[in-house]
C-alpha positions as CSV (number, residue, x, y, z in Angstrom):
1,M,3.0,11.7,5.9
2,N,5.0,9.7,8.5
3,Q,8.1,8.1,7.2
4,R,9.0,6.3,10.4
5,L,9.6,2.6,10.0
6,M,7.1,0.3,11.7
7,T,8.6,-1.7,14.7
8,E,7.9,-5.3,15.4
9,A,5.4,-4.1,18.1
10,D,3.7,-1.9,15.5
11,L,3.5,-4.7,13.0
12,Y,2.0,-7.0,15.7
13,R,-0.5,-4.3,16.7
14,V,-1.7,-3.9,13.1
15,T,-1.7,-7.6,12.0
16,K,-2.0,-9.4,15.3
17,L,0.5,-11.9,13.9
18,K,4.1,-12.7,15.2
19,Q,5.6,-14.6,12.3
20,N,6.9,-12.6,9.4
21,A,5.6,-15.1,6.8
22,A,2.1,-14.9,8.2
23,R,2.4,-11.0,8.1
24,V,3.4,-11.2,4.5
25,R,0.3,-13.3,3.8
26,W,-1.9,-10.9,5.8
27,F,-0.7,-7.9,3.7
28,L,-1.2,-9.8,0.5
29,M,-4.8,-10.9,1.6
30,N,-5.8,-7.4,2.9
31,F,-4.0,-5.0,0.5
32,G,-2.8,-7.0,-2.4
33,V,0.8,-5.9,-1.7
34,R,3.9,-8.0,-0.8
35,P,5.9,-5.8,1.8
36,V,9.6,-5.5,1.5
37,Q,11.5,-8.1,3.6
38,S,15.0,-7.8,5.0
39,A,17.6,-10.6,4.6
40,D,16.5,-12.0,8.0
41,G,12.9,-12.1,6.8
42,S,11.6,-9.1,8.9
43,L,9.3,-6.7,7.2
44,T,10.4,-3.2,6.3
45,L,7.5,-0.9,6.1
46,T,6.9,2.8,6.9
47,W,3.8,4.2,8.5
48,G,3.4,6.4,5.5
49,A,3.2,3.4,3.2
50,Y,0.7,1.7,5.5
51,E,-1.5,4.8,5.5
52,I,-1.5,5.0,1.7
53,M,-2.5,1.3,1.6
54,Q,-5.4,2.0,3.9
55,A,-6.5,5.1,1.9
56,R,-6.5,3.1,-1.3
57,R,-8.4,0.3,0.2
58,A,-11.0,2.8,1.5
59,G,-11.3,4.4,-2.0
60,G,-9.6,7.6,-1.0
61,V,-7.3,9.8,-3.1
62,T,-3.7,9.4,-2.2
63,P,-1.0,11.9,-3.2
64,S,0.4,9.4,-5.8
65,N,-3.0,8.8,-7.3
66,D,-3.9,12.5,-7.4
67,A,-0.6,13.4,-9.3
68,H,-1.0,10.6,-11.7
69,A,-4.6,11.7,-12.5
70,A,-3.5,15.2,-13.0
71,A,-0.7,14.2,-15.4
72,R,-3.0,11.9,-17.5
73,P,-4.8,13.6,-20.5
74,K,-8.6,13.5,-20.6
75,L,-9.8,11.0,-23.2
76,V,-12.6,12.2,-25.6
77,R,-14.5,9.9,-27.8
78,V,-14.1,11.3,-31.4
79,G,-16.5,9.0,-33.3
80,R,-18.0,5.6,-33.7
81,A,-15.8,2.6,-34.5
82,A,-16.5,0.8,-37.8
């Protein structure tokens, strides 16, 4: 997984937007995630985080989803509720 930060040019290439507020709205609309913003309003996002968002959107298994599923016990129905 690539942990390199996305540059302004990278963010423009992905969103086709120049303003940071518009980029935040784009990420909220497309992924349901509000990216971290610096004090100057610029977005701080790694390529790895973006790849995970894309995988979740596509319904794929991400490393965090896979680890969570393995740690969760399997639920078994024991009987009928009264």
